[in-house]
N, C-alpha and C positions, 0 to 999 in steps of 0.2 A: 701918547706920553706912557712912559714908564714910570709905574711905581714902586719903589723900593719897600720892601717889608720890612719893618722894625721887628724887635724880639716880641716873643709872644708875652701877654702880661699874665701874670697871675692871677685865677678868680677869685678874689676874697669873698664875693657873693655866694660861691659854691662852698667854700668853706664854711662860712656861715649858717648855710641852708642845712649842708652836710652834719657839722656839730648839733645843732641845735632840734635838727627834724631825726637825728639818731642813725644817719643812712650812712653806712659804711662804704657803700658802693660810690657813692659820689664823693666822699673823702679820697678812696683808693684812687679813682682817676686824677686828682690833683700829684700822683706821684710819679715820676719817669719809673722806667723798668728797672734799672740799676740803684734806685735810691738806696739809701742805707739810713736809718732810724735807731738811733740811742735813745734808752729809756734810762733817767737815773732816780732813784728813790729810796726809802730805807732800806728795803732789801736789796735792790741792783745798784751801790754805791758808787761813786764817780772812779774809783780803780777797777770796779767788774761792772760796767754797765750792762743792761740788756741790750743785743745788738740783733737787729733784724736787716735783714739783706734781701732786697728785692721786693715786688709787690706781692708775691706769694706769702713772704713772712708778714709782711705788712698787714697784708690785706687780712691775714687769720687774726693777726692783734685786733683790727679795727673792728671786726667781726665778732670778736670776744666782747670789747668793750662796749661797741654801741647795742650788743643784744642783750646788755642787761638792761634791769628795770632801774632806771635812774633818769634823771634830767640833765641834759648839757647845755651851757651857754656859752658862747664866744663873748667874753667883757672886752676885749680888743684884739685889734690887727692892725699891724703895720706893715705895710710893702714898700721897699724902697730899693730900687734898681733889682740887684739879683737876689734881695734877701727879704723876707719874712719874718716877722715875729707876731706871735700871739700868745694871749692869755684864756684858757678855758677853764671854768669852776664847775664842779659838776655835784648832784646830790642824789645820795639813795633815797630811798622812801623812810628807811628808818632815822633819818636826820644826817646821817654819815656825809662830810663834804670831803670833796677832792680839789686841790688846784694845782692845773698844770700851766708851765710855761716853755712854750717853744722858742727856738731861732732855727731857720732853716736858709739854705742856700736854695737858688733857684738855675733852671737851667730850661730854657725854651718856656718859662711860664710853670715848669712843675718841681717839685720839690726833688733835690738830688741828694741831699745831706742835712738831715736834721737831728738836733738834739733838745730832749724834753728833760724839765725835771718836774716831779711831781710831788706833793705833800697831801697827805691823808690825816683827817681826824686821828688821834689816836686814842683819845680818853672818851670815846664813844660820840653821840649825836650832839650837836649844838643845840642851847637852849634857846 
């Protein structure tokens, strides 16, 4: 009897492991070769987001972010069909916090199009 393979599932466990262990290589494996990632924050506002094309550019960003001395936590993740949404919180040793919310489209279980919005503490470390 022949079996029909369904679409590949997104690996939410790998997302959690990559984020919380600061493992850029594990995270990069979740992206398709032709992925596009848009980052919106105070410096790269919605009309001019930072746009990264392909795994090489996305990988360089992940290496930078997860190479920093800080903690990362995956607060929430929801996978539904061809979409994933997740909320990540980060904290630098001096107490400065960052919160990032991401929405992404999936193809064959890999991220192909992601938009992330991040907010940083602007008044210094949280008390």
